[in-house]
mmCIF entry with sequence, helices, sheets and N, C-alpha, C, O atoms, coordinates in Angstrom:
data_MODEL
# 
_entry.id   MODEL 
# 
_entity.id                         1 
_entity.type                       polymer 
_entity.pdbx_number_of_molecules   1 
# 
_entity_poly.entity_id                      1 
_entity_poly.type                           'polypeptide(L)' 
_entity_poly.nstd_linkage                   no 
_entity_poly.nstd_monomer                   no 
_entity_poly.pdbx_seq_one_letter_code       MTTKELLYIEDALGHEKYFQTRCKEAVSQLQDPELKNQVESLSQRHNRIFKDLYGLL 
_entity_poly.pdbx_seq_one_letter_code_can   MTTKELLYIEDALGHEKYFQTRCKEAVSQLQDPELKNQVESLSQRHNRIFKDLYGLL 
_entity_poly.pdbx_strand_id                 A 
# 
loop_
_entity_poly_seq.entity_id 
_entity_poly_seq.num 
_entity_poly_seq.mon_id 
_entity_poly_seq.hetero 
1 1  MET n 
1 2  THR n 
1 3  THR n 
1 4  LYS n 
1 5  GLU n 
1 6  LEU n 
1 7  LEU n 
1 8  TYR n 
1 9  ILE n 
1 10 GLU n 
1 11 ASP n 
1 12 ALA n 
1 13 LEU n 
1 14 GLY n 
1 15 HIS n 
1 16 GLU n 
1 17 LYS n 
1 18 TYR n 
1 19 PHE n 
1 20 GLN n 
1 21 THR n 
1 22 ARG n 
1 23 CYS n 
1 24 LYS n 
1 25 GLU n 
1 26 ALA n 
1 27 VAL n 
1 28 SER n 
1 29 GLN n 
1 30 LEU n 
1 31 GLN n 
1 32 ASP n 
1 33 PRO n 
1 34 GLU n 
1 35 LEU n 
1 36 LYS n 
1 37 ASN n 
1 38 GLN n 
1 39 VAL n 
1 40 GLU n 
1 41 SER n 
1 42 LEU n 
1 43 SER n 
1 44 GLN n 
1 45 ARG n 
1 46 HIS n 
1 47 ASN n 
1 48 ARG n 
1 49 ILE n 
1 50 PHE n 
1 51 LYS n 
1 52 ASP n 
1 53 LEU n 
1 54 TYR n 
1 55 GLY n 
1 56 LEU n 
1 57 LEU n 
# 
_struct_asym.id          A 
_struct_asym.entity_id   1 
# 
loop_
_struct_conf.conf_type_id 
_struct_conf.id 
_struct_conf.pdbx_PDB_helix_id 
_struct_conf.beg_label_comp_id 
_struct_conf.beg_label_asym_id 
_struct_conf.beg_label_seq_id 
_struct_conf.pdbx_beg_PDB_ins_code 
_struct_conf.end_label_comp_id 
_struct_conf.end_label_asym_id 
_struct_conf.end_label_seq_id 
_struct_conf.pdbx_end_PDB_ins_code 
_struct_conf.beg_auth_comp_id 
_struct_conf.beg_auth_asym_id 
_struct_conf.beg_auth_seq_id 
_struct_conf.end_auth_comp_id 
_struct_conf.end_auth_asym_id 
_struct_conf.end_auth_seq_id 
_struct_conf.pdbx_PDB_helix_class 
_struct_conf.details 
_struct_conf.pdbx_PDB_helix_length 
HELX_P HELX_P1 AA1 THR A 3  ? GLN A 29 ? THR A 3  GLN A 29 1 ? 27 
HELX_P HELX_P2 AA2 PRO A 33 ? LEU A 56 ? PRO A 33 LEU A 56 1 ? 24 
# 
_struct_conf_type.id          HELX_P 
_struct_conf_type.criteria    ? 
_struct_conf_type.reference   ? 
# 
loop_
_atom_site.group_PDB 
_atom_site.id 
_atom_site.type_symbol 
_atom_site.label_atom_id 
_atom_site.label_alt_id 
_atom_site.label_comp_id 
_atom_site.label_asym_id 
_atom_site.label_entity_id 
_atom_site.label_seq_id 
_atom_site.pdbx_PDB_ins_code 
_atom_site.Cartn_x 
_atom_site.Cartn_y 
_atom_site.Cartn_z 
_atom_site.occupancy 
_atom_site.B_iso_or_equiv 
_atom_site.pdbx_formal_charge 
_atom_site.auth_seq_id 
_atom_site.auth_comp_id 
_atom_site.auth_asym_id 
_atom_site.auth_atom_id 
_atom_site.pdbx_PDB_model_num 
ATOM 1   N N  . MET A 1 1  ? 0.835   -1.188 0.000  1.00 0.00 ? 1  MET A N  1 
ATOM 2   C CA . MET A 1 1  ? 0.000   0.000  0.000  1.00 0.00 ? 1  MET A CA 1 
ATOM 3   C C  . MET A 1 1  ? 0.877   1.248  0.000  1.00 0.00 ? 1  MET A C  1 
ATOM 4   O O  . MET A 1 1  ? 1.967   1.270  0.571  1.00 0.00 ? 1  MET A O  1 
ATOM 5   N N  . THR A 1 2  ? 0.378   2.258  -0.642 1.00 0.00 ? 2  THR A N  1 
ATOM 6   C CA . THR A 1 2  ? 1.116   3.515  -0.663 1.00 0.00 ? 2  THR A CA 1 
ATOM 7   C C  . THR A 1 2  ? 0.881   4.266  0.650  1.00 0.00 ? 2  THR A C  1 
ATOM 8   O O  . THR A 1 2  ? -0.031  3.950  1.414  1.00 0.00 ? 2  THR A O  1 
ATOM 9   N N  . THR A 1 3  ? 1.708   5.243  0.881  1.00 0.00 ? 3  THR A N  1 
ATOM 10  C CA . THR A 1 3  ? 1.560   6.075  2.076  1.00 0.00 ? 3  THR A CA 1 
ATOM 11  C C  . THR A 1 3  ? 0.212   6.776  2.078  1.00 0.00 ? 3  THR A C  1 
ATOM 12  O O  . THR A 1 3  ? -0.438  6.882  3.118  1.00 0.00 ? 3  THR A O  1 
ATOM 13  N N  . LYS A 1 4  ? -0.202  7.250  0.925  1.00 0.00 ? 4  LYS A N  1 
ATOM 14  C CA . LYS A 1 4  ? -1.483  7.942  0.810  1.00 0.00 ? 4  LYS A CA 1 
ATOM 15  C C  . LYS A 1 4  ? -2.642  7.000  1.151  1.00 0.00 ? 4  LYS A C  1 
ATOM 16  O O  . LYS A 1 4  ? -3.579  7.396  1.842  1.00 0.00 ? 4  LYS A O  1 
ATOM 17  N N  . GLU A 1 5  ? -2.581  5.777  0.676  1.00 0.00 ? 5  GLU A N  1 
ATOM 18  C CA . GLU A 1 5  ? -3.633  4.801  0.977  1.00 0.00 ? 5  GLU A CA 1 
ATOM 19  C C  . GLU A 1 5  ? -3.675  4.477  2.472  1.00 0.00 ? 5  GLU A C  1 
ATOM 20  O O  . GLU A 1 5  ? -4.753  4.361  3.055  1.00 0.00 ? 5  GLU A O  1 
ATOM 21  N N  . LEU A 1 6  ? -2.516  4.334  3.080  1.00 0.00 ? 6  LEU A N  1 
ATOM 22  C CA . LEU A 1 6  ? -2.458  4.065  4.521  1.00 0.00 ? 6  LEU A CA 1 
ATOM 23  C C  . LEU A 1 6  ? -3.030  5.231  5.324  1.00 0.00 ? 6  LEU A C  1 
ATOM 24  O O  . LEU A 1 6  ? -3.730  5.023  6.315  1.00 0.00 ? 6  LEU A O  1 
ATOM 25  N N  . LEU A 1 7  ? -2.734  6.445  4.897  1.00 0.00 ? 7  LEU A N  1 
ATOM 26  C CA . LEU A 1 7  ? -3.280  7.620  5.578  1.00 0.00 ? 7  LEU A CA 1 
ATOM 27  C C  . LEU A 1 7  ? -4.795  7.668  5.443  1.00 0.00 ? 7  LEU A C  1 
ATOM 28  O O  . LEU A 1 7  ? -5.494  8.055  6.379  1.00 0.00 ? 7  LEU A O  1 
ATOM 29  N N  . TYR A 1 8  ? -5.304  7.274  4.278  1.00 0.00 ? 8  TYR A N  1 
ATOM 30  C CA . TYR A 1 8  ? -6.748  7.243  4.076  1.00 0.00 ? 8  TYR A CA 1 
ATOM 31  C C  . TYR A 1 8  ? -7.390  6.234  5.015  1.00 0.00 ? 8  TYR A C  1 
ATOM 32  O O  . TYR A 1 8  ? -8.409  6.531  5.639  1.00 0.00 ? 8  TYR A O  1 
ATOM 33  N N  . ILE A 1 9  ? -6.811  5.052  5.123  1.00 0.00 ? 9  ILE A N  1 
ATOM 34  C CA . ILE A 1 9  ? -7.367  4.022  6.006  1.00 0.00 ? 9  ILE A CA 1 
ATOM 35  C C  . ILE A 1 9  ? -7.292  4.472  7.465  1.00 0.00 ? 9  ILE A C  1 
ATOM 36  O O  . ILE A 1 9  ? -8.232  4.252  8.228  1.00 0.00 ? 9  ILE A O  1 
ATOM 37  N N  . GLU A 1 10 ? -6.193  5.093  7.853  1.00 0.00 ? 10 GLU A N  1 
ATOM 38  C CA . GLU A 1 10 ? -6.060  5.604  9.216  1.00 0.00 ? 10 GLU A CA 1 
ATOM 39  C C  . GLU A 1 10 ? -7.148  6.638  9.509  1.00 0.00 ? 10 GLU A C  1 
ATOM 40  O O  . GLU A 1 10 ? -7.752  6.626  10.582 1.00 0.00 ? 10 GLU A O  1 
ATOM 41  N N  . ASP A 1 11 ? -7.387  7.508  8.573  1.00 0.00 ? 11 ASP A N  1 
ATOM 42  C CA . ASP A 1 11 ? -8.427  8.531  8.721  1.00 0.00 ? 11 ASP A CA 1 
ATOM 43  C C  . ASP A 1 11 ? -9.809  7.882  8.822  1.00 0.00 ? 11 ASP A C  1 
ATOM 44  O O  . ASP A 1 11 ? -10.623 8.261  9.664  1.00 0.00 ? 11 ASP A O  1 
ATOM 45  N N  . ALA A 1 12 ? -10.059 6.913  7.964  1.00 0.00 ? 12 ALA A N  1 
ATOM 46  C CA . ALA A 1 12 ? -11.348 6.211  7.979  1.00 0.00 ? 12 ALA A CA 1 
ATOM 47  C C  . ALA A 1 12 ? -11.548 5.469  9.292  1.00 0.00 ? 12 ALA A C  1 
ATOM 48  O O  . ALA A 1 12 ? -12.661 5.443  9.818  1.00 0.00 ? 12 ALA A O  1 
ATOM 49  N N  . LEU A 1 13 ? -10.490 4.864  9.836  1.00 0.00 ? 13 LEU A N  1 
ATOM 50  C CA . LEU A 1 13 ? -10.586 4.185  11.133 1.00 0.00 ? 13 LEU A CA 1 
ATOM 51  C C  . LEU A 1 13 ? -10.983 5.163  12.229 1.00 0.00 ? 13 LEU A C  1 
ATOM 52  O O  . LEU A 1 13 ? -11.813 4.857  13.084 1.00 0.00 ? 13 LEU A O  1 
ATOM 53  N N  . GLY A 1 14 ? -10.385 6.332  12.188 1.00 0.00 ? 14 GLY A N  1 
ATOM 54  C CA . GLY A 1 14 ? -10.716 7.363  13.172 1.00 0.00 ? 14 GLY A CA 1 
ATOM 55  C C  . GLY A 1 14 ? -12.169 7.788  13.076 1.00 0.00 ? 14 GLY A C  1 
ATOM 56  O O  . GLY A 1 14 ? -12.828 7.989  14.096 1.00 0.00 ? 14 GLY A O  1 
ATOM 57  N N  . HIS A 1 15 ? -12.667 7.926  11.874 1.00 0.00 ? 15 HIS A N  1 
ATOM 58  C CA . HIS A 1 15 ? -14.068 8.307  11.671 1.00 0.00 ? 15 HIS A CA 1 
ATOM 59  C C  . HIS A 1 15 ? -15.009 7.229  12.195 1.00 0.00 ? 15 HIS A C  1 
ATOM 60  O O  . HIS A 1 15 ? -16.007 7.533  12.850 1.00 0.00 ? 15 HIS A O  1 
ATOM 61  N N  . GLU A 1 16 ? -14.694 5.983  11.909 1.00 0.00 ? 16 GLU A N  1 
ATOM 62  C CA . GLU A 1 16 ? -15.555 4.886  12.362 1.00 0.00 ? 16 GLU A CA 1 
ATOM 63  C C  . GLU A 1 16 ? -15.567 4.797  13.885 1.00 0.00 ? 16 GLU A C  1 
ATOM 64  O O  . GLU A 1 16 ? -16.619 4.555  14.477 1.00 0.00 ? 16 GLU A O  1 
ATOM 65  N N  . LYS A 1 17 ? -14.422 4.985  14.523 1.00 0.00 ? 17 LYS A N  1 
ATOM 66  C CA . LYS A 1 17 ? -14.374 4.977  15.990 1.00 0.00 ? 17 LYS A CA 1 
ATOM 67  C C  . LYS A 1 17 ? -15.202 6.126  16.553 1.00 0.00 ? 17 LYS A C  1 
ATOM 68  O O  . LYS A 1 17 ? -15.922 5.952  17.536 1.00 0.00 ? 17 LYS A O  1 
ATOM 69  N N  . TYR A 1 18 ? -15.102 7.290  15.938 1.00 0.00 ? 18 TYR A N  1 
ATOM 70  C CA . TYR A 1 18 ? -15.866 8.449  16.375 1.00 0.00 ? 18 TYR A CA 1 
ATOM 71  C C  . TYR A 1 18 ? -17.369 8.172  16.273 1.00 0.00 ? 18 TYR A C  1 
ATOM 72  O O  . TYR A 1 18 ? -18.117 8.435  17.216 1.00 0.00 ? 18 TYR A O  1 
ATOM 73  N N  . PHE A 1 19 ? -17.810 7.639  15.125 1.00 0.00 ? 19 PHE A N  1 
ATOM 74  C CA . PHE A 1 19 ? -19.235 7.344  14.940 1.00 0.00 ? 19 PHE A CA 1 
ATOM 75  C C  . PHE A 1 19 ? -19.715 6.315  15.953 1.00 0.00 ? 19 PHE A C  1 
ATOM 76  O O  . PHE A 1 19 ? -20.813 6.434  16.497 1.00 0.00 ? 19 PHE A O  1 
ATOM 77  N N  . GLN A 1 20 ? -18.894 5.312  16.201 1.00 0.00 ? 20 GLN A N  1 
ATOM 78  C CA . GLN A 1 20 ? -19.253 4.275  17.161 1.00 0.00 ? 20 GLN A CA 1 
ATOM 79  C C  . GLN A 1 20 ? -19.396 4.874  18.566 1.00 0.00 ? 20 GLN A C  1 
ATOM 80  O O  . GLN A 1 20 ? -20.342 4.550  19.283 1.00 0.00 ? 20 GLN A O  1 
ATOM 81  N N  . THR A 1 21 ? -18.483 5.725  18.951 1.00 0.00 ? 21 THR A N  1 
ATOM 82  C CA . THR A 1 21 ? -18.540 6.376  20.262 1.00 0.00 ? 21 THR A CA 1 
ATOM 83  C C  . THR A 1 21 ? -19.778 7.249  20.393 1.00 0.00 ? 21 THR A C  1 
ATOM 84  O O  . THR A 1 21 ? -20.463 7.216  21.415 1.00 0.00 ? 21 THR A O  1 
ATOM 85  N N  . ARG A 1 22 ? -20.061 8.027  19.360 1.00 0.00 ? 22 ARG A N  1 
ATOM 86  C CA . ARG A 1 22 ? -21.245 8.906  19.390 1.00 0.00 ? 22 ARG A CA 1 
ATOM 87  C C  . ARG A 1 22 ? -22.540 8.094  19.479 1.00 0.00 ? 22 ARG A C  1 
ATOM 88  O O  . ARG A 1 22 ? -23.472 8.483  20.183 1.00 0.00 ? 22 ARG A O  1 
ATOM 89  N N  . CYS A 1 23 ? -22.595 6.971  18.769 1.00 0.00 ? 23 CYS A N  1 
ATOM 90  C CA . CYS A 1 23 ? -23.784 6.112  18.832 1.00 0.00 ? 23 CYS A CA 1 
ATOM 91  C C  . CYS A 1 23 ? -23.968 5.557  20.242 1.00 0.00 ? 23 CYS A C  1 
ATOM 92  O O  . CYS A 1 23 ? -25.084 5.535  20.760 1.00 0.00 ? 23 CYS A O  1 
ATOM 93  N N  . LYS A 1 24 ? -22.884 5.112  20.859 1.00 0.00 ? 24 LYS A N  1 
ATOM 94  C CA . LYS A 1 24 ? -22.974 4.568  22.218 1.00 0.00 ? 24 LYS A CA 1 
ATOM 95  C C  . LYS A 1 24 ? -23.446 5.644  23.199 1.00 0.00 ? 24 LYS A C  1 
ATOM 96  O O  . LYS A 1 24 ? -24.236 5.362  24.100 1.00 0.00 ? 24 LYS A O  1 
ATOM 97  N N  . GLU A 1 25 ? -22.967 6.862  23.025 1.00 0.00 ? 25 GLU A N  1 
ATOM 98  C CA . GLU A 1 25 ? -23.406 7.969  23.883 1.00 0.00 ? 25 GLU A CA 1 
ATOM 99  C C  . GLU A 1 25 ? -24.895 8.232  23.691 1.00 0.00 ? 25 GLU A C  1 
ATOM 100 O O  . GLU A 1 25 ? -25.622 8.455  24.659 1.00 0.00 ? 25 GLU A O  1 
ATOM 101 N N  . ALA A 1 26 ? -25.340 8.204  22.446 1.00 0.00 ? 26 ALA A N  1 
ATOM 102 C CA . ALA A 1 26 ? -26.756 8.453  22.155 1.00 0.00 ? 26 ALA A CA 1 
ATOM 103 C C  . ALA A 1 26 ? -27.631 7.360  22.753 1.00 0.00 ? 26 ALA A C  1 
ATOM 104 O O  . ALA A 1 26 ? -28.688 7.652  23.313 1.00 0.00 ? 26 ALA A O  1 
ATOM 105 N N  . VAL A 1 27 ? -27.205 6.107  22.642 1.00 0.00 ? 27 VAL A N  1 
ATOM 106 C CA . VAL A 1 27 ? -27.976 4.985  23.181 1.00 0.00 ? 27 VAL A CA 1 
ATOM 107 C C  . VAL A 1 27 ? -28.184 5.154  24.684 1.00 0.00 ? 27 VAL A C  1 
ATOM 108 O O  . VAL A 1 27 ? -29.261 4.863  25.204 1.00 0.00 ? 27 VAL A O  1 
ATOM 109 N N  . SER A 1 28 ? -27.166 5.617  25.364 1.00 0.00 ? 28 SER A N  1 
ATOM 110 C CA . SER A 1 28 ? -27.280 5.769  26.822 1.00 0.00 ? 28 SER A CA 1 
ATOM 111 C C  . SER A 1 28 ? -28.271 6.862  27.214 1.00 0.00 ? 28 SER A C  1 
ATOM 112 O O  . SER A 1 28 ? -28.742 6.893  28.350 1.00 0.00 ? 28 SER A O  1 
ATOM 113 N N  . GLN A 1 29 ? -28.588 7.753  26.285 1.00 0.00 ? 29 GLN A N  1 
ATOM 114 C CA . GLN A 1 29 ? -29.487 8.861  26.592 1.00 0.00 ? 29 GLN A CA 1 
ATOM 115 C C  . GLN A 1 29 ? -30.900 8.685  26.033 1.00 0.00 ? 29 GLN A C  1 
ATOM 116 O O  . GLN A 1 29 ? -31.814 9.419  26.410 1.00 0.00 ? 29 GLN A O  1 
ATOM 117 N N  . LEU A 1 30 ? -31.076 7.732  25.153 1.00 0.00 ? 30 LEU A N  1 
ATOM 118 C CA . LEU A 1 30 ? -32.378 7.546  24.509 1.00 0.00 ? 30 LEU A CA 1 
ATOM 119 C C  . LEU A 1 30 ? -33.352 6.796  25.411 1.00 0.00 ? 30 LEU A C  1 
ATOM 120 O O  . LEU A 1 30 ? -32.963 5.907  26.167 1.00 0.00 ? 30 LEU A O  1 
ATOM 121 N N  . GLN A 1 31 ? -34.625 7.172  25.315 1.00 0.00 ? 31 GLN A N  1 
ATOM 122 C CA . GLN A 1 31 ? -35.682 6.515  26.072 1.00 0.00 ? 31 GLN A CA 1 
ATOM 123 C C  . GLN A 1 31 ? -36.517 5.591  25.191 1.00 0.00 ? 31 GLN A C  1 
ATOM 124 O O  . GLN A 1 31 ? -36.952 4.531  25.641 1.00 0.00 ? 31 GLN A O  1 
ATOM 125 N N  . ASP A 1 32 ? -36.740 5.983  23.950 1.00 0.00 ? 32 ASP A N  1 
ATOM 126 C CA . ASP A 1 32 ? -37.571 5.223  23.023 1.00 0.00 ? 32 ASP A CA 1 
ATOM 127 C C  . ASP A 1 32 ? -36.864 3.913  22.641 1.00 0.00 ? 32 ASP A C  1 
ATOM 128 O O  . ASP A 1 32 ? -35.781 3.951  22.058 1.00 0.00 ? 32 ASP A O  1 
ATOM 129 N N  . PRO A 1 33 ? -37.467 2.751  22.963 1.00 0.00 ? 33 PRO A N  1 
ATOM 130 C CA . PRO A 1 33 ? -36.812 1.462  22.692 1.00 0.00 ? 33 PRO A CA 1 
ATOM 131 C C  . PRO A 1 33 ? -36.539 1.202  21.204 1.00 0.00 ? 33 PRO A C  1 
ATOM 132 O O  . PRO A 1 33 ? -35.502 0.639  20.851 1.00 0.00 ? 33 PRO A O  1 
ATOM 133 N N  . GLU A 1 34 ? -37.458 1.606  20.348 1.00 0.00 ? 34 GLU A N  1 
ATOM 134 C CA . GLU A 1 34 ? -37.263 1.379  18.915 1.00 0.00 ? 34 GLU A CA 1 
ATOM 135 C C  . GLU A 1 34 ? -36.095 2.200  18.380 1.00 0.00 ? 34 GLU A C  1 
ATOM 136 O O  . GLU A 1 34 ? -35.263 1.694  17.627 1.00 0.00 ? 34 GLU A O  1 
ATOM 137 N N  . LEU A 1 35 ? -36.041 3.459  18.771 1.00 0.00 ? 35 LEU A N  1 
ATOM 138 C CA . LEU A 1 35 ? -34.949 4.330  18.346 1.00 0.00 ? 35 LEU A CA 1 
ATOM 139 C C  . LEU A 1 35 ? -33.625 3.847  18.940 1.00 0.00 ? 35 LEU A C  1 
ATOM 140 O O  . LEU A 1 35 ? -32.587 3.875  18.279 1.00 0.00 ? 35 LEU A O  1 
ATOM 141 N N  . LYS A 1 36 ? -33.679 3.411  20.177 1.00 0.00 ? 36 LYS A N  1 
ATOM 142 C CA . LYS A 1 36 ? -32.483 2.891  20.845 1.00 0.00 ? 36 LYS A CA 1 
ATOM 143 C C  . LYS A 1 36 ? -31.927 1.681  20.077 1.00 0.00 ? 36 LYS A C  1 
ATOM 144 O O  . LYS A 1 36 ? -30.717 1.565  19.881 1.00 0.00 ? 36 LYS A O  1 
ATOM 145 N N  . ASN A 1 37 ? -32.826 0.783  19.647 1.00 0.00 ? 37 ASN A N  1 
ATOM 146 C CA . ASN A 1 37 ? -32.392 -0.384 18.873 1.00 0.00 ? 37 ASN A CA 1 
ATOM 147 C C  . ASN A 1 37 ? -31.761 0.019  17.552 1.00 0.00 ? 37 ASN A C  1 
ATOM 148 O O  . ASN A 1 37 ? -30.770 -0.575 17.127 1.00 0.00 ? 37 ASN A O  1 
ATOM 149 N N  . GLN A 1 38 ? -32.330 1.021  16.902 1.00 0.00 ? 38 GLN A N  1 
ATOM 150 C CA . GLN A 1 38 ? -31.785 1.499  15.630 1.00 0.00 ? 38 GLN A CA 1 
ATOM 151 C C  . GLN A 1 38 ? -30.375 2.061  15.804 1.00 0.00 ? 38 GLN A C  1 
ATOM 152 O O  . GLN A 1 38 ? -29.485 1.791  14.998 1.00 0.00 ? 38 GLN A O  1 
ATOM 153 N N  . VAL A 1 39 ? -30.185 2.837  16.853 1.00 0.00 ? 39 VAL A N  1 
ATOM 154 C CA . VAL A 1 39 ? -28.869 3.443  17.089 1.00 0.00 ? 39 VAL A CA 1 
ATOM 155 C C  . VAL A 1 39 ? -27.864 2.371  17.514 1.00 0.00 ? 39 VAL A C  1 
ATOM 156 O O  . VAL A 1 39 ? -26.693 2.447  17.142 1.00 0.00 ? 39 VAL A O  1 
ATOM 157 N N  . GLU A 1 40 ? -28.299 1.383  18.281 1.00 0.00 ? 40 GLU A N  1 
ATOM 158 C CA . GLU A 1 40 ? -27.413 0.268  18.631 1.00 0.00 ? 40 GLU A CA 1 
ATOM 159 C C  . GLU A 1 40 ? -26.978 -0.484 17.380 1.00 0.00 ? 40 GLU A C  1 
ATOM 160 O O  . GLU A 1 40 ? -25.827 -0.907 17.266 1.00 0.00 ? 40 GLU A O  1 
ATOM 161 N N  . SER A 1 41 ? -27.904 -0.645 16.450 1.00 0.00 ? 41 SER A N  1 
ATOM 162 C CA . SER A 1 41 ? -27.592 -1.299 15.184 1.00 0.00 ? 41 SER A CA 1 
ATOM 163 C C  . SER A 1 41 ? -26.551 -0.500 14.401 1.00 0.00 ? 41 SER A C  1 
ATOM 164 O O  . SER A 1 41 ? -25.638 -1.075 13.808 1.00 0.00 ? 41 SER A O  1 
ATOM 165 N N  . LEU A 1 42 ? -26.691 0.816  14.401 1.00 0.00 ? 42 LEU A N  1 
ATOM 166 C CA . LEU A 1 42 ? -25.692 1.672  13.737 1.00 0.00 ? 42 LEU A CA 1 
ATOM 167 C C  . LEU A 1 42 ? -24.325 1.524  14.388 1.00 0.00 ? 42 LEU A C  1 
ATOM 168 O O  . LEU A 1 42 ? -23.307 1.474  13.698 1.00 0.00 ? 42 LEU A O  1 
ATOM 169 N N  . SER A 1 43 ? -24.301 1.453  15.710 1.00 0.00 ? 43 SER A N  1 
ATOM 170 C CA . SER A 1 43 ? -23.047 1.286  16.434 1.00 0.00 ? 43 SER A CA 1 
ATOM 171 C C  . SER A 1 43 ? -22.371 -0.017 16.033 1.00 0.00 ? 43 SER A C  1 
ATOM 172 O O  . SER A 1 43 ? -21.163 -0.046 15.796 1.00 0.00 ? 43 SER A O  1 
ATOM 173 N N  . GLN A 1 44 ? -23.138 -1.084 15.956 1.00 0.00 ? 44 GLN A N  1 
ATOM 174 C CA . GLN A 1 44 ? -22.587 -2.382 15.551 1.00 0.00 ? 44 GLN A CA 1 
ATOM 175 C C  . GLN A 1 44 ? -22.087 -2.341 14.105 1.00 0.00 ? 44 GLN A C  1 
ATOM 176 O O  . GLN A 1 44 ? -21.068 -2.947 13.771 1.00 0.00 ? 44 GLN A O  1 
ATOM 177 N N  . ARG A 1 45 ? -22.806 -1.631 13.271 1.00 0.00 ? 45 ARG A N  1 
ATOM 178 C CA . ARG A 1 45 ? -22.389 -1.504 11.867 1.00 0.00 ? 45 ARG A CA 1 
ATOM 179 C C  . ARG A 1 45 ? -21.049 -0.780 11.766 1.00 0.00 ? 45 ARG A C  1 
ATOM 180 O O  . ARG A 1 45 ? -20.167 -1.206 11.020 1.00 0.00 ? 45 ARG A O  1 
ATOM 181 N N  . HIS A 1 46 ? -20.894 0.312  12.513 1.00 0.00 ? 46 HIS A N  1 
ATOM 182 C CA . HIS A 1 46 ? -19.624 1.039  12.490 1.00 0.00 ? 46 HIS A CA 1 
ATOM 183 C C  . HIS A 1 46 ? -18.500 0.191  13.073 1.00 0.00 ? 46 HIS A C  1 
ATOM 184 O O  . HIS A 1 46 ? -17.352 0.303  12.643 1.00 0.00 ? 46 HIS A O  1 
ATOM 185 N N  . ASN A 1 47 ? -18.817 -0.649 14.039 1.00 0.00 ? 47 ASN A N  1 
ATOM 186 C CA . ASN A 1 47 ? -17.813 -1.544 14.602 1.00 0.00 ? 47 ASN A CA 1 
ATOM 187 C C  . ASN A 1 47 ? -17.350 -2.558 13.550 1.00 0.00 ? 47 ASN A C  1 
ATOM 188 O O  . ASN A 1 47 ? -16.157 -2.841 13.446 1.00 0.00 ? 47 ASN A O  1 
ATOM 189 N N  . ARG A 1 48 ? -18.286 -3.101 12.774 1.00 0.00 ? 48 ARG A N  1 
ATOM 190 C CA . ARG A 1 48 ? -17.925 -4.046 11.711 1.00 0.00 ? 48 ARG A CA 1 
ATOM 191 C C  . ARG A 1 48 ? -17.072 -3.368 10.639 1.00 0.00 ? 48 ARG A C  1 
ATOM 192 O O  . ARG A 1 48 ? -16.093 -3.940 10.160 1.00 0.00 ? 48 ARG A O  1 
ATOM 193 N N  . ILE A 1 49 ? -17.450 -2.153 10.272 1.00 0.00 ? 49 ILE A N  1 
ATOM 194 C CA . ILE A 1 49 ? -16.674 -1.412 9.268  1.00 0.00 ? 49 ILE A CA 1 
ATOM 195 C C  . ILE A 1 49 ? -15.265 -1.162 9.786  1.00 0.00 ? 49 ILE A C  1 
ATOM 196 O O  . ILE A 1 49 ? -14.292 -1.314 9.047  1.00 0.00 ? 49 ILE A O  1 
ATOM 197 N N  . PHE A 1 50 ? -15.152 -0.775 11.063 1.00 0.00 ? 50 PHE A N  1 
ATOM 198 C CA . PHE A 1 50 ? -13.838 -0.549 11.671 1.00 0.00 ? 50 PHE A CA 1 
ATOM 199 C C  . PHE A 1 50 ? -12.990 -1.819 11.573 1.00 0.00 ? 50 PHE A C  1 
ATOM 200 O O  . PHE A 1 50 ? -11.829 -1.766 11.166 1.00 0.00 ? 50 PHE A O  1 
ATOM 201 N N  . LYS A 1 51 ? -13.574 -2.955 11.947 1.00 0.00 ? 51 LYS A N  1 
ATOM 202 C CA . LYS A 1 51 ? -12.829 -4.214 11.919 1.00 0.00 ? 51 LYS A CA 1 
ATOM 203 C C  . LYS A 1 51 ? -12.417 -4.583 10.492 1.00 0.00 ? 51 LYS A C  1 
ATOM 204 O O  . LYS A 1 51 ? -11.311 -5.076 10.270 1.00 0.00 ? 51 LYS A O  1 
ATOM 205 N N  . ASP A 1 52 ? -13.301 -4.343 9.534  1.00 0.00 ? 52 ASP A N  1 
ATOM 206 C CA . ASP A 1 52 ? -12.967 -4.632 8.138  1.00 0.00 ? 52 ASP A CA 1 
ATOM 207 C C  . ASP A 1 52 ? -11.812 -3.760 7.653  1.00 0.00 ? 52 ASP A C  1 
ATOM 208 O O  . ASP A 1 52 ? -10.884 -4.251 7.009  1.00 0.00 ? 52 ASP A O  1 
ATOM 209 N N  . LEU A 1 53 ? -11.871 -2.477 7.961  1.00 0.00 ? 53 LEU A N  1 
ATOM 210 C CA . LEU A 1 53 ? -10.778 -1.575 7.565  1.00 0.00 ? 53 LEU A CA 1 
ATOM 211 C C  . LEU A 1 53 ? -9.469  -1.956 8.251  1.00 0.00 ? 53 LEU A C  1 
ATOM 212 O O  . LEU A 1 53 ? -8.403  -1.954 7.635  1.00 0.00 ? 53 LEU A O  1 
ATOM 213 N N  . TYR A 1 54 ? -9.574  -2.281 9.533  1.00 0.00 ? 54 TYR A N  1 
ATOM 214 C CA . TYR A 1 54 ? -8.374  -2.664 10.301 1.00 0.00 ? 54 TYR A CA 1 
ATOM 215 C C  . TYR A 1 54 ? -7.769  -3.929 9.705  1.00 0.00 ? 54 TYR A C  1 
ATOM 216 O O  . TYR A 1 54 ? -6.550  -4.094 9.682  1.00 0.00 ? 54 TYR A O  1 
ATOM 217 N N  . GLY A 1 55 ? -8.625  -4.811 9.226  1.00 0.00 ? 55 GLY A N  1 
ATOM 218 C CA . GLY A 1 55 ? -8.158  -6.051 8.603  1.00 0.00 ? 55 GLY A CA 1 
ATOM 219 C C  . GLY A 1 55 ? -7.335  -5.807 7.336  1.00 0.00 ? 55 GLY A C  1 
ATOM 220 O O  . GLY A 1 55 ? -6.526  -6.651 6.951  1.00 0.00 ? 55 GLY A O  1 
ATOM 221 N N  . LEU A 1 56 ? -7.534  -4.676 6.698  1.00 0.00 ? 56 LEU A N  1 
ATOM 222 C CA . LEU A 1 56 ? -6.762  -4.337 5.508  1.00 0.00 ? 56 LEU A CA 1 
ATOM 223 C C  . LEU A 1 56 ? -5.290  -4.085 5.833  1.00 0.00 ? 56 LEU A C  1 
ATOM 224 O O  . LEU A 1 56 ? -4.411  -4.235 4.985  1.00 0.00 ? 56 LEU A O  1 
ATOM 225 N N  . LEU A 1 57 ? -5.052  -3.701 7.080  1.00 0.00 ? 57 LEU A N  1 
ATOM 226 C CA . LEU A 1 57 ? -3.681  -3.403 7.475  1.00 0.00 ? 57 LEU A CA 1 
ATOM 227 C C  . LEU A 1 57 ? -2.943  -4.683 7.762  1.00 0.00 ? 57 LEU A C  1 
ATOM 228 O O  . LEU A 1 57 ? -1.764  -4.651 8.114  1.00 0.00 ? 57 LEU A O  1 
# 
């Protein structure tokens, strides 16, 4: 991989971690069970994307 590609993946990893953290924070504050489930699902999705990107390294 080129340096530019590695920097892109590093940046993308940071974004996915940020989204995952924000989703977890939102889940802890939500009252509506349906909305809470949706946001938990988003958190899991960002976690899978993070793992997939990390696997590229």
